[in-house]
FITIKOL-502594 format. One record per residue (C-alpha): residue number from 1; residue in one letter; chain; x, y, z. Coordinates in steps of 0.001 Angstrom, whole numbers, m for minus. Layout:
! FITIKOL-502594
+-----+-----+-------+---------+---------+---------+
:   n : res : chain :    east :   north :      up :
+-----+-----+-------+---------+---------+---------+
: NUM :   a :     A :       X :       Y :       Z :
...
+-----+-----+-------+---------+---------+---------+
***
This chain:
! FITIKOL-502594
+-----+-----+-------+---------+---------+---------+
:   n : res : chain :    east :   north :      up :
+-----+-----+-------+---------+---------+---------+
:   1 :   m :     A :   86827 :  148774 :   65409 :
:   2 :   t :     A :   87764 :  145103 :   64490 :
:   3 :   q :     A :   91052 :  143391 :   64889 :
:   4 :   e :     A :   92170 :  140751 :   62941 :
:   5 :   p :     A :   92640 :  137403 :   64552 :
:   6 :   g :     A :   95963 :  136918 :   63535 :
:   7 :   t :     A :   97350 :  140476 :   65337 :
:   8 :   d :     A :   98058 :  139225 :   68644 :
:   9 :   r :     A :   99765 :  135854 :   67542 :
:  10 :   r :     A :  102075 :  137958 :   65072 :
:  11 :   s :     A :  102966 :  140533 :   68260 :
:  12 :   a :     A :  103236 :  137395 :   70577 :
:  13 :   t :     A :  105732 :  135806 :   67944 :
:  14 :   d :     A :  107866 :  138602 :   67878 :
:  15 :   e :     A :  108466 :  139423 :   71526 :
:  16 :   s :     A :  108751 :  135399 :   71593 :
:  17 :   s :     A :  111574 :  135910 :   69152 :
:  18 :   d :     A :  112860 :  139317 :   70886 :
:  19 :   e :     A :  113163 :  137003 :   74020 :
:  20 :   v :     A :  114642 :  134164 :   72592 :
:  21 :   s :     A :  117288 :  136760 :   70842 :
:  22 :   l :     A :  118474 :  138132 :   74173 :
:  23 :   l :     A :  118352 :  134709 :   75930 :
:  24 :   e :     A :  120551 :  133371 :   72878 :
:  25 :   l :     A :  123060 :  136249 :   73575 :
:  26 :   a :     A :  123344 :  135731 :   77171 :
:  27 :   t :     A :  123590 :  132233 :   76525 :
:  28 :   v :     A :  126771 :  132378 :   73994 :
:  29 :   l :     A :  128330 :  135050 :   76795 :
:  30 :   l :     A :  127625 :  132566 :   79555 :
:  31 :   k :     A :  129256 :  129887 :   77198 :
:  32 :   r :     A :  132383 :  131695 :   76932 :
:  33 :   w :     A :  132735 :  133496 :   80421 :
:  34 :   k :     A :  136390 :  132658 :   80783 :
:  35 :   l :     A :  137013 :  134639 :   77642 :
:  36 :   v :     A :  134364 :  137622 :   78450 :
:  37 :   a :     A :  135727 :  137738 :   82067 :
:  38 :   g :     A :  139424 :  136940 :   81832 :
:  39 :   l :     A :  140647 :  139085 :   78667 :
:  40 :   p :     A :  139148 :  142213 :   80718 :
:  41 :   l :     A :  141015 :  141080 :   83626 :
:  42 :   a :     A :  144086 :  140364 :   81487 :
:  43 :   a :     A :  144157 :  143304 :   79660 :
:  44 :   a :     A :  143654 :  145497 :   82778 :
:  45 :   v :     A :  146689 :  143773 :   84628 :
:  46 :   l :     A :  148986 :  143907 :   81475 :
:  47 :   a :     A :  148225 :  147962 :   81655 :
:  48 :   a :     A :  149018 :  148306 :   85138 :
:  49 :   v :     A :  151659 :  146474 :   84993 :
:  50 :   i :     A :  153083 :  148803 :   81700 :
:  51 :   s :     A :  151977 :  151801 :   83413 :
:  52 :   l :     A :  154027 :  150920 :   86222 :
:  53 :   i :     A :  156856 :  149908 :   84283 :
:  54 :   i :     A :  157162 :  153362 :   81985 :
:  55 :   p :     A :  159043 :  156014 :   83578 :
:  56 :   a :     A :  157204 :  158773 :   85252 :
:  57 :   k :     A :  156823 :  162107 :   83696 :
:  58 :   y :     A :  156034 :  165349 :   85375 :
:  59 :   t :     A :  154423 :  168574 :   83502 :
:  60 :   a :     A :  155006 :  172125 :   84757 :
:  61 :   t :     A :  153133 :  174840 :   83818 :
:  62 :   s :     A :  153254 :  178656 :   83288 :
:  63 :   t :     A :  151177 :  181205 :   81737 :
:  64 :   f :     A :  151161 :  185089 :   80768 :
:  65 :   y :     A :  149285 :  187715 :   79382 :
:  66 :   p :     A :  150783 :  189607 :   76670 :
:  67 :   e :     A :  150240 :  194059 :   77116 :
:  68 :   t :     A :  147364 :  195168 :   74580 :
:  69 :   e :     A :  148840 :  198641 :   74437 :
:  70 :   s :     A :  150960 :  199910 :   72036 :
:  71 :   d :     A :  154746 :  198847 :   73178 :
:  72 :   g :     A :  155986 :  201985 :   70649 :
:  73 :   l :     A :  155618 :  205130 :   69262 :
:  74 :   s :     A :  152723 :  206733 :   68082 :
:  75 :   l :     A :  153023 :  209786 :   66414 :
:  76 :   p :     A :  150103 :  212562 :   66568 :
:  77 :   t :     A :  147187 :  212044 :   64573 :
:  78 :   g :     A :  147428 :  214900 :   62210 :
:  79 :   l :     A :  151229 :  213843 :   61682 :
:  80 :   e :     A :  150868 :  210365 :   61101 :
:  81 :   v :     A :  148395 :  211643 :   58011 :
:  82 :   i :     A :  150600 :  213727 :   56556 :
:  83 :   v :     A :  153520 :  210929 :   56766 :
:  84 :   g :     A :  150865 :  209175 :   54797 :
:  85 :   e :     A :  149823 :  210980 :   51992 :
:  86 :   l :     A :  153773 :  211593 :   51512 :
:  87 :   g :     A :  153825 :  207564 :   51075 :
:  88 :   m :     A :  156347 :  207288 :   54006 :
:  89 :   s :     A :  155392 :  204445 :   56637 :
:  90 :   v :     A :  157243 :  204342 :   59762 :
:  91 :   p :     A :  159340 :  201712 :   60849 :
:  92 :   g :     A :  157760 :  199702 :   63710 :
:  93 :   m :     A :  154667 :  201434 :   64345 :
:  94 :   g :     A :  151494 :  199673 :   65476 :
:  95 :   g :     A :  150220 :  197635 :   68147 :
:  96 :   t :     A :  151208 :  194286 :   69803 :
:  97 :   e :     A :  150926 :  191342 :   68390 :
:  98 :   s :     A :  148077 :  188681 :   68916 :
:  99 :   p :     A :  148277 :  185336 :   71038 :
: 100 :   d :     A :  148946 :  183273 :   67953 :
: 101 :   f :     A :  151728 :  185529 :   67241 :
: 102 :   y :     A :  153438 :  184027 :   70662 :
: 103 :   v :     A :  151995 :  180714 :   69621 :
: 104 :   d :     A :  154586 :  180717 :   66750 :
: 105 :   v :     A :  157062 :  182147 :   68620 :
: 106 :   l :     A :  157288 :  179721 :   71069 :
: 107 :   g :     A :  157220 :  176648 :   68472 :
: 108 :   s :     A :  159989 :  178471 :   66102 :
: 109 :   r :     A :  163388 :  176810 :   65189 :
: 110 :   t :     A :  165231 :  179658 :   66636 :
: 111 :   l :     A :  163524 :  179431 :   70238 :
: 112 :   l :     A :  163781 :  175214 :   70194 :
: 113 :   d :     A :  167195 :  175822 :   69585 :
: 114 :   q :     A :  167950 :  178374 :   71931 :
: 115 :   v :     A :  166083 :  176247 :   74584 :
: 116 :   l :     A :  167843 :  172929 :   73636 :
: 117 :   t :     A :  171320 :  174440 :   73726 :
: 118 :   a :     A :  170958 :  176256 :   77086 :
: 119 :   s :     A :  172353 :  174393 :   79996 :
: 120 :   f :     A :  170423 :  173283 :   83248 :
: 121 :   a :     A :  171040 :  171528 :   86379 :
: 122 :   d :     A :  171758 :  167782 :   85453 :
: 123 :   p :     A :  168860 :  165911 :   87677 :
: 124 :   r :     A :  170475 :  162733 :   87227 :
: 125 :   s :     A :  173367 :  163808 :   89241 :
: 126 :   e :     A :  173509 :  164640 :   93285 :
: 127 :   a :     A :  176423 :  166588 :   93008 :
: 128 :   e :     A :  175665 :  170601 :   92704 :
: 129 :   g :     A :  176773 :  172832 :   90097 :
: 130 :   d :     A :  177044 :  169944 :   87618 :
: 131 :   s :     A :  174813 :  170768 :   84305 :
: 132 :   l :     A :  174752 :  170169 :   80994 :
: 133 :   s :     A :  172682 :  171146 :   78065 :
: 134 :   l :     A :  168876 :  170095 :   77264 :
: 135 :   l :     A :  170213 :  168035 :   74192 :
: 136 :   d :     A :  172501 :  165955 :   76637 :
: 137 :   i :     A :  169947 :  165315 :   79128 :
: 138 :   l :     A :  167289 :  164077 :   76901 :
: 139 :   g :     A :  169640 :  161767 :   75321 :
: 140 :   v :     A :  169161 :  163270 :   71574 :
: 141 :   g :     A :  171884 :  161253 :   69249 :
: 142 :   g :     A :  173091 :  162026 :   65868 :
: 143 :   d :     A :  175898 :  162095 :   63210 :
: 144 :   n :     A :  176485 :  165792 :   63940 :
: 145 :   q :     A :  175221 :  169036 :   65962 :
: 146 :   t :     A :  172521 :  169891 :   62892 :
: 147 :   r :     A :  171347 :  166279 :   63207 :
: 148 :   r :     A :  170940 :  166766 :   66994 :
: 149 :   l :     A :  169417 :  169604 :   66921 :
: 150 :   e :     A :  166762 :  168463 :   64134 :
: 151 :   e :     A :  165918 :  165111 :   66480 :
: 152 :   g :     A :  166050 :  167649 :   69666 :
: 153 :   r :     A :  163173 :  170015 :   68012 :
: 154 :   e :     A :  160254 :  167162 :   66909 :
: 155 :   e :     A :  161356 :  165813 :   70733 :
: 156 :   l :     A :  160827 :  169231 :   72550 :
: 157 :   e :     A :  157694 :  169764 :   70181 :
: 158 :   d :     A :  156442 :  166373 :   71545 :
: 159 :   a :     A :  157157 :  167584 :   75356 :
: 160 :   t :     A :  155503 :  171174 :   74774 :
: 161 :   s :     A :  152223 :  172522 :   74767 :
: 162 :   v :     A :  151232 :  175559 :   73963 :
: 163 :   d :     A :  147911 :  177152 :   74215 :
: 164 :   a :     A :  146526 :  180904 :   73287 :
: 165 :   d :     A :  143044 :  181510 :   74876 :
: 166 :   l :     A :  141552 :  184313 :   72332 :
: 167 :   e :     A :  138882 :  185435 :   74225 :
: 168 :   t :     A :  140953 :  186867 :   77417 :
: 169 :   g :     A :  144725 :  186569 :   75696 :
: 170 :   v :     A :  146213 :  184241 :   78390 :
: 171 :   i :     A :  148877 :  181927 :   76911 :
: 172 :   t :     A :  149583 :  178977 :   78327 :
: 173 :   v :     A :  152911 :  177175 :   78195 :
: 174 :   s :     A :  153284 :  173430 :   79432 :
: 175 :   v :     A :  156466 :  171169 :   79343 :
: 176 :   e :     A :  156527 :  167420 :   80347 :
: 177 :   t :     A :  159672 :  165701 :   81298 :
: 178 :   r :     A :  161116 :  162896 :   83257 :
: 179 :   y :     A :  162055 :  165055 :   85932 :
: 180 :   p :     A :  160189 :  167731 :   87861 :
: 181 :   a :     A :  162587 :  170631 :   88276 :
: 182 :   l :     A :  163555 :  170038 :   84698 :
: 183 :   s :     A :  160077 :  170658 :   83338 :
: 184 :   a :     A :  159673 :  173735 :   85652 :
: 185 :   s :     A :  163290 :  175134 :   84211 :
: 186 :   v :     A :  162407 :  174645 :   80618 :
: 187 :   t :     A :  159289 :  176174 :   80909 :
: 188 :   n :     A :  160388 :  179247 :   82817 :
: 189 :   l :     A :  163127 :  179498 :   79860 :
: 190 :   y :     A :  160517 :  179223 :   77563 :
: 191 :   i :     A :  158592 :  182837 :   79371 :
: 192 :   d :     A :  162210 :  184142 :   79782 :
: 193 :   l :     A :  163454 :  183608 :   76071 :
: 194 :   v :     A :  159942 :  185360 :   74998 :
: 195 :   n :     A :  160284 :  188393 :   76987 :
: 196 :   r :     A :  163646 :  189208 :   75528 :
: 197 :   f :     A :  162706 :  188405 :   71803 :
: 198 :   n :     A :  159711 :  190925 :   72569 :
: 199 :   t :     A :  162413 :  193560 :   74143 :
: 200 :   e :     A :  164862 :  192904 :   71651 :
: 201 :   v :     A :  162203 :  193378 :   68551 :
: 202 :   r :     A :  160698 :  196473 :   70449 :
: 203 :   q :     A :  164115 :  198343 :   70722 :
: 204 :   s :     A :  165136 :  197189 :   67456 :
: 205 :   n :     A :  161550 :  198841 :   66256 :
: 206 :   a :     A :  162316 :  201778 :   68284 :
: 207 :   r :     A :  165858 :  202665 :   66955 :
: 208 :   e :     A :  164270 :  202255 :   63481 :
: 209 :   r :     A :  161598 :  204655 :   64132 :
: 210 :   r :     A :  164308 :  207122 :   66166 :
: 211 :   r :     A :  166296 :  206844 :   62927 :
: 212 :   f :     A :  163408 :  207779 :   60988 :
: 213 :   v :     A :  161920 :  210601 :   63418 :
: 214 :   e :     A :  165962 :  212071 :   63297 :
: 215 :   r :     A :  165769 :  211964 :   59677 :
: 216 :   q :     A :  162529 :  213816 :   59344 :
: 217 :   a :     A :  163081 :  216311 :   62173 :
: 218 :   a :     A :  166176 :  217645 :   60407 :
: 219 :   e :     A :  164668 :  218226 :   57378 :
: 220 :   a :     A :  161865 :  219998 :   59342 :
: 221 :   e :     A :  164526 :  222049 :   61194 :
: 222 :   r :     A :  165536 :  223310 :   57507 :
: 223 :   e :     A :  162029 :  223878 :   56157 :
: 224 :   l :     A :  161479 :  225910 :   59462 :
: 225 :   r :     A :  164595 :  227932 :   59042 :
: 226 :   r :     A :  163833 :  228820 :   55100 :
: 227 :   a :     A :  159754 :  229499 :   56458 :
: 228 :   e :     A :  161618 :  232051 :   59022 :
: 229 :   e :     A :  164403 :  233518 :   56539 :
: 230 :   d :     A :  161518 :  234419 :   54173 :
: 231 :   l :     A :  159527 :  235978 :   56787 :
: 232 :   k :     A :  162382 :  237904 :   57900 :
: 233 :   t :     A :  163687 :  239179 :   54337 :
: 234 :   f :     A :  159834 :  240212 :   53883 :
: 235 :   l :     A :  159590 :  242219 :   56728 :
: 236 :   e :     A :  163031 :  244094 :   55913 :
: 237 :   q :     A :  162084 :  245006 :   52560 :
: 238 :   n :     A :  158597 :  245781 :   53800 :
: 239 :   r :     A :  158651 :  247751 :   56991 :
: 240 :   q :     A :  155419 :  249400 :   56342 :
: 241 :   f :     A :  153336 :  247146 :   54990 :
: 242 :   q :     A :  150234 :  247176 :   57000 :
: 243 :   g :     A :  148682 :  249949 :   54770 :
: 244 :   s :     A :  148895 :  247560 :   51607 :
: 245 :   p :     A :  146343 :  244416 :   51509 :
: 246 :   e :     A :  148561 :  242400 :   49419 :
: 247 :   l :     A :  151621 :  242925 :   51960 :
: 248 :   t :     A :  149255 :  241696 :   54619 :
: 249 :   f :     A :  148104 :  239185 :   53061 :
: 250 :   q :     A :  151577 :  237710 :   51770 :
: 251 :   y :     A :  152876 :  238742 :   55958 :
: 252 :   e :     A :  150284 :  236335 :   56863 :
: 253 :   r :     A :  150724 :  233661 :   54347 :
: 254 :   l :     A :  154541 :  233759 :   55583 :
: 255 :   q :     A :  153871 :  233796 :   59036 :
: 256 :   r :     A :  151148 :  231029 :   59089 :
: 257 :   q :     A :  153698 :  228890 :   56908 :
: 258 :   v :     A :  156341 :  229761 :   60088 :
: 259 :   t :     A :  153800 :  228763 :   62220 :
: 260 :   i :     A :  153117 :  225082 :   60860 :
: 261 :   e :     A :  156637 :  224494 :   60557 :
: 262 :   q :     A :  157368 :  224978 :   64011 :
: 263 :   e :     A :  154484 :  222930 :   65004 :
: 264 :   v :     A :  155974 :  220007 :   62966 :
: 265 :   f :     A :  159304 :  220345 :   64244 :
: 266 :   t :     A :  158291 :  220545 :   67792 :
: 267 :   t :     A :  156308 :  217513 :   67403 :
: 268 :   l :     A :  159147 :  215466 :   65702 :
: 269 :   r :     A :  161388 :  216513 :   67986 :
: 270 :   r :     A :  159341 :  215649 :   70869 :
: 271 :   a :     A :  158984 :  212090 :   68885 :
: 272 :   y :     A :  162291 :  211971 :   68577 :
: 273 :   e :     A :  162945 :  212103 :   72261 :
: 274 :   e :     A :  160273 :  209233 :   72911 :
: 275 :   a :     A :  161895 :  207276 :   70261 :
: 276 :   r :     A :  165560 :  207239 :   72199 :
: 277 :   i :     A :  164032 :  206621 :   75590 :
: 278 :   q :     A :  162081 :  203529 :   73820 :
: 279 :   e :     A :  165110 :  202453 :   72362 :
: 280 :   v :     A :  166843 :  201768 :   75699 :
: 281 :   n :     A :  163746 :  200589 :   77226 :
: 282 :   d :     A :  163926 :  196632 :   78704 :
: 283 :   t :     A :  160323 :  196754 :   80737 :
: 284 :   p :     A :  158995 :  193616 :   79955 :
: 285 :   v :     A :  155917 :  193609 :   77703 :
: 286 :   i :     A :  154001 :  190534 :   79233 :
: 287 :   t :     A :  152499 :  190022 :   82635 :
: 288 :   v :     A :  153841 :  186698 :   84040 :
: 289 :   i :     A :  150600 :  185399 :   85711 :
: 290 :   d :     A :  152153 :  181824 :   86745 :
: 291 :   r :     A :  155595 :  181268 :   86460 :
: 292 :   a :     A :  156126 :  177142 :   86558 :
: 293 :   v :     A :  157051 :  175326 :   89939 :
: 294 :   e :     A :  158214 :  171974 :   90057 :
: 295 :   p :     A :  155175 :  169623 :   90263 :
: 296 :   d :     A :  154371 :  166868 :   93243 :
: 297 :   e :     A :  152471 :  164864 :   91462 :
: 298 :   k :     A :  153230 :  163087 :   87911 :
: 299 :   s :     A :  151015 :  163997 :   85120 :
: 300 :   s :     A :  151744 :  160290 :   82784 :
: 301 :   p :     A :  150981 :  157643 :   82936 :
: 302 :   d :     A :  147819 :  157299 :   84796 :
: 303 :   l :     A :  147653 :  154193 :   86244 :
: 304 :   g :     A :  143541 :  154386 :   86971 :
: 305 :   l :     A :  142581 :  155879 :   83101 :
: 306 :   n :     A :  145072 :  153205 :   81651 :
: 307 :   v :     A :  143060 :  150368 :   83502 :
: 308 :   v :     A :  139712 :  151714 :   82638 :
: 309 :   l :     A :  140617 :  151699 :   79423 :
: 310 :   a :     A :  142071 :  148493 :   79526 :
: 311 :   l :     A :  138815 :  147173 :   80787 :
: 312 :   i :     A :  136778 :  148848 :   78468 :
: 313 :   l :     A :  138953 :  147501 :   75342 :
: 314 :   g :     A :  139130 :  144169 :   76604 :
: 315 :   s :     A :  135560 :  143731 :   77152 :
: 316 :   v :     A :  134382 :  144782 :   73884 :
: 317 :   l :     A :  137306 :  142113 :   72155 :
: 318 :   a :     A :  136149 :  139875 :   74344 :
: 319 :   v :     A :  132187 :  140101 :   73280 :
: 320 :   f :     A :  133648 :  139721 :   70067 :
: 321 :   g :     A :  135655 :  136791 :   70247 :
: 322 :   a :     A :  132989 :  135267 :   72396 :
: 323 :   f :     A :  130399 :  135485 :   68898 :
: 324 :   g :     A :  133113 :  134808 :   66583 :
: 325 :   r :     A :  133785 :  131556 :   68229 :
: 326 :   e :     A :  130036 :  130652 :   68330 :
: 327 :   f :     A :  130128 :  131926 :   64520 :
: 328 :   a :     A :  132276 :  129721 :   63694 :
: 329 :   e :     A :  131431 :  126620 :   65995 :
: 330 :   r :     A :  127698 :  127052 :   64488 :
: 331 :   s :     A :  129396 :  127161 :   60463 :
: 332 :   r :     A :  131152 :  124270 :   61417 :
: 333 :   e :     A :  128328 :  122276 :   62322 :
: 334 :   s :     A :  125841 :  123621 :   59679 :
: 335 :   d :     A :  128208 :  123602 :   56627 :
: 336 :   k :     A :  131089 :  121491 :   56772 :
: 337 :   r :     A :  132324 :  121544 :   53227 :
: 338 :   r :     A :  132311 :  125396 :   53543 :
: 339 :   y :     A :  133748 :  125587 :   56535 :
: 340 :   e :     A :  136817 :  123055 :   55612 :
: 341 :   e :     A :  137052 :  125104 :   52227 :
: 342 :   f :     A :  137816 :  128127 :   54527 :
: 343 :   t :     A :  140510 :  126451 :   56865 :
: 344 :   t :     A :  142316 :  125197 :   53847 :
: 345 :   r :     A :  142171 :  128567 :   52286 :
: 346 :   w :     A :  143171 :  130460 :   55366 :
: 347 :   a :     A :  145873 :  127982 :   55950 :
: 348 :   d :     A :  147176 :  128454 :   52072 :
: 349 :   f :     A :  146977 :  132676 :   52736 :
: 350 :   k :     A :  149513 :  132013 :   56056 :
: 351 :   a :     A :  151698 :  129865 :   54147 :
: 352 :   d :     A :  151988 :  132461 :   51124 :
: 353 :   l :     A :  152162 :  135086 :   53736 :
: 354 :   k :     A :  155217 :  133463 :   55866 :
: 355 :   s :     A :  157027 :  132173 :   52633 :
: 356 :   l :     A :  156779 :  136066 :   51390 :
: 357 :   v :     A :  158185 :  137042 :   55048 :
: 358 :   t :     A :  160994 :  134536 :   54652 :
: 359 :   r :     A :  161931 :  135733 :   51086 :
: 360 :   s :     A :  162208 :  139005 :   51928 :
: 361 :   r :     A :  164616 :  138122 :   54720 :
: 362 :   r :     A :  167113 :  136456 :   52854 :
: 363 :   r :     A :  166911 :  139497 :   50600 :
: 364 :   e :     A :  167774 :  142141 :   53061 :
: 365 :   s :     A :  170248 :  139748 :   54330 :
+-----+-----+-------+---------+---------+---------+
***
């Protein structure tokens, strides 16, 4: 297999071009070494100063697990079928809500307003017993209470994080404020309010179920009494019915009806008693895995992370700046006419922009 004579020369030329390109890049960076080294360093120092000036914030976290079993009354399967065939529904029946439901509850306007108007120990006061609403502690302003609550909800939503693990069902609530004790107190209040909400909803559902079952039990009692009266009347009129197949059949049918009505009535009475118990049941339906405690270390600003990000961003800008200045110098030397035209256009653009800003400020004044 023969090789063309120019192949080796082209390969050598390509390698030489690559080496020249790399050397050229390195030369540009070394030529602008003050910019390449100084800008990242200045950015890192600035980030460090800003991180030290910004007030520290502390994050408190709590986790809880909602019960997966049904928190309400479950009617027997046979009775549920009968209720369904009659086109009726039992209020409040069903299992507990999904983790996403609790995420929505924690972000609801009603719950946020309760947190904002609740009283907490004033972290800025050394005197014991001083308490203020969260709105006052956060310094939320506004023309009236409605406007303050709107502003407060936005600020509280930014400070609160709610995550639900769909696989395990565990829900995590985190609150970040400038004060460790306040962060823990607000987080724990979230948990208490969710538990109170669950209890009130469960008791309300049980109340509706109790009323429903009470009405059905009363109706079932009337049906039972009617069936018993029919059977009593039959026995009074037919004392010797055993010898007649037709009368025996009527007796068995009436007796079977009494038995059915007795079962329905007994089931509904049992369900009624269970509903009465559920109506006053205040047992928590969520399991708190970890209550929030005062954090020892601040969560933000992260000095180390900010410095590293500033170094990276500063290095990128410095490299682009070095090559930009090199490109500008070479363009000026290679094509002076076009470069002068560019500088003239750029100066005109800045002048027009400045004029527009000046006129806009005059109109506003």
